[in-house]
C-alpha positions in Angstrom: -0.9 -27.7 14.2 2.3 -26.4 12.5 3.1 -24.2 15.4 2.5 -26.9 17.7 4.6 -29.4 15.8 7.4 -26.9 15.4 8.0 -27.7 19.3 8.7 -31.3 18.6 12.5 -32.2 18.4 12.4 -32.9 14.5 10.8 -29.5 13.8 13.4 -27.8 16.0 15.9 -28.7 13.4 13.6 -27.7 10.5 14.0 -24.0 11.0 17.4 -23.6 12.1 19.0 -20.4 11.7 22.5 -20.6 9.6 24.5 -17.1 9.8 22.3 -14.2 10.6 20.0 -14.2 7.8 19.8 -17.7 6.2 17.6 -20.4 7.1 17.6 -23.8 6.2 14.4 -26.2 5.6 15.3 -29.8 5.2 13.0 -31.8 3.0 14.2 -35.2 4.8 13.3 -33.8 8.0 10.0 -32.6 7.1 9.0 -36.0 5.7 10.3 -37.4 8.9 8.3 -35.1 11.2 5.4 -35.6 8.9 5.6 -39.3 9.4 5.9 -39.0 13.1 2.8 -37.0 13.4 1.0 -39.4 11.2 1.7 -42.2 13.4 0.7 -40.4 16.5 3.7 -38.6 17.9 2.1 -35.4 19.8 3.9 -32.0 19.7 5.2 -30.9 23.1 2.9 -28.0 24.8 4.1 -25.8 27.8 1.0 -25.3 29.6 2.4 -25.8 33.2 0.0 -28.6 34.3 0.6 -32.4 34.5 -0.7 -34.4 31.5 -1.9 -38.0 31.7 0.5 -40.7 30.8 1.5 -40.6 27.2 -0.3 -43.1 25.0 1.5 -44.4 21.9 -0.4 -44.9 18.7 -1.3 -48.4 17.9 -3.4 -49.5 14.9 -7.1 -48.9 14.8 -9.3 -51.3 16.9 -6.4 -52.2 19.4 -7.5 -50.6 22.6 -4.3 -51.2 24.5 -2.5 -48.1 25.2 1.2 -48.0 25.6 2.2 -46.2 28.8 5.9 -45.5 29.0 7.6 -46.7 32.0 10.6 -45.4 33.9 13.3 -47.7 34.7 12.0 -48.4 38.2 8.8 -49.6 36.7 6.5 -46.8 37.6 4.4 -45.2 35.0 6.0 -42.2 33.5 4.4 -38.9 33.6 5.6 -35.7 31.8 5.1 -32.2 33.4 4.7 -29.8 30.6 7.1 -26.9 31.0 8.8 -28.3 34.2 10.6 -31.4 32.9 11.8 -33.3 29.8 9.3 -35.3 27.9 8.9 -39.0 28.6 10.4 -41.2 26.0 7.5 -42.7 23.8 7.8 -46.1 22.2 5.9 -46.9 19.3 4.5 -50.4 18.7 6.1 -52.2 15.6 2.6 -52.1 14.0 2.6 -48.4 14.5 5.8 -48.0 12.4 4.4 -50.4 9.8 1.1 -48.5 9.6 1.4 -44.7 8.9 -2.3 -44.5 9.2 -2.5 -45.7 13.0 -4.9 -44.1 15.3 -4.8 -42.8 18.8 -6.9 -45.1 20.8 -8.0 -42.3 23.1 -9.1 -40.2 20.3 -10.5 -42.7 18.0 -9.7 -40.6 14.7 -6.6 -40.2 12.3 -3.9 -37.8 13.4 -4.0 -34.7 11.1 -1.3 -34.7 8.6 1.0 -31.5 8.4 0.1 -29.2 5.6 2.2 -29.7 2.6 4.1 -26.3 2.8 6.4 -25.4 -0.2 10.0 -24.2 0.4 9.2 -21.6 -2.1 6.7 -19.9 -0.2 9.2 -18.9 2.5 10.5 -16.2 0.1 7.9 -13.9 1.6 8.7 -14.4 5.2 4.9 -14.3 5.7 4.3 -15.3 8.4 7.0 -13.7 9.8 9.6 -16.4 10.7 12.7 -14.2 10.6 13.2 -10.8 12.2 15.0 -9.9 8.9 14.9 -11.3 5.6 18.2 -11.9 3.6 19.1 -9.0 1.5 19.5 -11.2 -1.5 16.2 -13.0 -1.4 15.3 -11.8 -4.7 18.3 -13.6 -6.1 17.3 -16.8 -4.1 13.9 -16.6 -5.5 15.1 -16.1 -9.2 17.4 -19.2 -8.4 14.7 -21.4 -7.2 12.4 -20.2 -10.2 15.2 -21.2 -12.7 15.2 -24.6 -11.2 11.3 -24.9 -11.8 8.3 -23.6 -9.5 4.8 -24.6 -10.1 2.2 -21.7 -11.6 0.3 -22.3 -8.4 3.0 -21.7 -6.0 4.2 -18.6 -7.9 0.7 -17.1 -7.5 0.3 -18.2 -3.8 3.8 -16.6 -3.2 2.6 -13.5 -4.7 -0.2 -13.2 -2.4 2.1 -13.8 0.6 4.6 -11.2 -0.7 1.9 -8.5 -1.3 1.0 -8.8 2.5 4.3 -9.3 4.0 5.3 -6.6 6.6 8.8 -7.6 6.9 9.3 -7.4 2.9 7.7 -4.0 2.9 9.7 -2.6 5.8 13.2 -3.7 4.3 12.2 -2.5 0.8 11.9 -6.1 -0.6 8.2 -6.3 -1.5 8.1 -4.6 -4.9 11.5 -6.3 -6.2 10.2 -9.6 -5.1 6.7 -8.8 -6.4 8.4 -7.8 -10.0 10.3 -11.0 -9.7 7.2 -12.9 -9.4 5.4 -11.3 -12.1 8.1 -11.8 -14.4 8.1 -15.3 -13.8 4.5 -15.6 -14.8 2.7 -15.2 -11.5 -0.8 -13.6 -11.6 -2.7 -12.3 -8.6 -6.1 -14.0 -8.0 -9.1 -11.8 -6.9 -8.9 -12.9 -3.4 -5.2 -12.1 -3.2 -6.2 -8.6 -4.3 -8.7 -8.4 -2.0 -6.6 -9.4 1.0 -4.2 -7.0 0.1 -6.5 -4.2 -0.2 -8.1 -5.2 3.1 -4.7 -4.9 4.7 -4.1 -1.4 3.2 -1.1 -2.6 1.3 -1.6 -0.2 -1.4 1.8 -0.1 -3.0 1.8 -3.7 -4.5 -1.5 -2.8 -6.0 -0.2 0.0 -7.6 2.9 -1.8 -8.9 0.4 -4.4 -10.4 -1.5 -1.7 -12.1 2.0 -0.2 -13.6 2.5 -3.8 -14.7 -0.8 -4.0 -16.7 -3.3 -5.4 -14.3 -6.7 -3.9 -15.1 -8.4 -1.4 -12.7 -11.6 -2.6 -11.0 -14.2 -0.8 -8.8 -12.6 -2.4 -5.5 -9.2 -1.1 -6.4 -10.3 2.4 -7.5 -12.3 2.5 -4.3 -9.5 1.5 -2.2 -7.1 4.0 -3.8 -9.7 6.6 -3.6 -9.6 7.2 -7.5 -13.2 8.6 -7.6 -12.6 10.1 -11.0 -12.7 6.4 -12.3 -14.8 4.9 -9.9 -18.2 6.1 -11.0 -17.8 4.8 -14.6 -16.4 1.3 -13.0 -19.2 1.1 -10.7 -21.8 1.4 -13.5 -20.4 -1.5 -15.0 -19.7 -3.4 -12.1 -21.7 -6.4 -10.8 -23.7 -6.3 -7.5 -20.9 -8.3 -5.7 -18.2 -5.9 -7.0 -20.4 -2.8 -5.8 -20.3 -4.4 -2.4 -16.9 -5.3 -2.6 -15.8 -1.8 -3.8 -18.0 -0.4 -0.8 -16.2 -2.6 1.9 -12.7 -1.4 0.4 -13.7 2.2 0.4 -14.6 1.9 4.1 -11.5 0.0 5.1 -9.3 2.4 3.4 -11.1 5.4 4.8 -12.3 6.7 1.5 -15.6 8.6 2.4 -16.3 9.9 -1.1 -15.7 6.5 -2.7 -18.0 4.8 -0.1 -20.8 7.4 -0.9 -20.4 6.7 -4.6 -20.6 2.8 -3.9 -23.6 3.5 -1.8 -25.4 5.4 -4.5 -24.6 2.4 -6.8 -26.6 0.2 -4.6 -24.1 -1.3 -2.0 -25.9 -2.5 1.3 -24.7 -0.2 4.2 -25.4 -2.8 6.9 -23.9 -5.7 5.0 -20.8 -7.5 6.8 -17.6 -6.5 4.9 -16.2 -8.7 2.3 -12.7 -9.1 4.1 -12.8 -8.9 8.1 -16.2 -10.2 7.5 -16.8 -10.4 11.2 -17.7 -6.7 11.1 -19.7 -4.0 9.4 -18.7 -0.7 7.8 -19.8 0.8 11.1 -17.7 -0.9 13.1 -14.8 -0.2 10.8 -15.3 3.5 10.8 -15.8 3.4 14.6 -12.2 1.7 15.2 -10.7 3.9 12.9 -12.3 7.0 14.7 -13.6 8.2 11.4 -16.2 10.8 12.0 -16.8 11.8 8.6 -17.4 8.3 7.7 -19.6 7.5 10.6 -21.9 10.3 9.7 -22.0 9.1 6.1 -23.1 5.7 7.0 -25.6 6.7 9.7 -27.2 9.3 7.4 -27.3 6.2 4.7 -29.5 4.0 7.3 -26.4 2.2 9.0 -27.7 0.2 12.1 -25.8 0.8 15.3 -27.2 -2.2 17.2 -25.5 -4.8 14.8 -23.0 -7.0 16.8 -19.9 -8.5 15.2 -19.3 -12.0 14.8 -16.5 -12.4 17.0 -17.2 -10.5 20.3 -20.7 -9.8 19.8 -20.1 -6.3 20.2 -21.6 -3.2 18.6 -19.6 -0.4 16.9 -20.1 1.6 20.1 -18.5 -1.4 22.0 -15.5 -1.3 19.7 -14.8 2.5 19.9 -15.0 2.4 23.8 -13.0 -0.7 23.9 -10.2 0.6 21.8 -10.3 4.4 23.1 -11.6 6.1 20.0 -12.9 9.3 21.8 -14.7 10.8 18.7 -16.3 7.9 17.6 -17.4 6.9 21.1 -18.9 10.4 21.6 -20.6 10.5 18.4 -22.1 7.0 18.7 -23.1 7.4 22.3 -24.9 10.9 21.5 -26.8 8.7 18.8 -27.9 6.3 21.6 -29.1 9.1 23.8 -31.2 10.6 20.8 -32.9 7.3 20.1 
């Protein structure tokens, strides 16, 4: 919804670059655009096809659509991607009732999510090709003016998985800034970061006093500590540790987690549409594939998105070793 809304005229002014690296987000425009979408204004889509006449929103129960008219009186149509959108006029009742409904849908228009300006320090998702070099100072200035704890925590999660921040060397400085302000990583944020193989932020958290856990040790390949942590871990943490070991290609850590009781055929805790064998296949990790199969991994389980087996993944992605190994297993069966 936010991407689509970005194509409306008010939203194109929301994220307008000023200079080379500084972007402005206008709270007034955001409020205006939110009111427009709530009242029934629809974002422009470029699909190359003709759409039916635009219908303006009216209060619930009023079935009369308002079709924009050209000056010659003919019904106005808009051609997506080939011409300017027809002007839409809202009925007075629409402006008075922000909860107006579209008669063609019969249900309220989804309101834009309430994004916080502070989250944008992470540039995640990527909105700028290059982040401002002084983004840490920007964050510190905003924190000094007051940022809610929940927004600090969420910004930390975004920073830990921000590719632009990492590539520009800003990820760890931003992380330290947020931690100093009181941000704490949630277990979910830790899992997502490990599952995206962003290990440097996790190591920075550990240096800052964050406790070592079985999933973290498994992802980092710290097998000297993993055995003890697994003995004290819950069944869920053991399964999580197994998943993080597999995703990060830690064969020995995966073996320890399996010995501790992890289910080799369970779907992964993150990237949960796939199993460990899918992950090992797409990584072309023959050593891990052999371990998983030896521990009873099934080769016929399909993933939840494309209904494909690990062999299908290996074939589609051109993973030569994994494909040859899995095809050999199929021929043997």
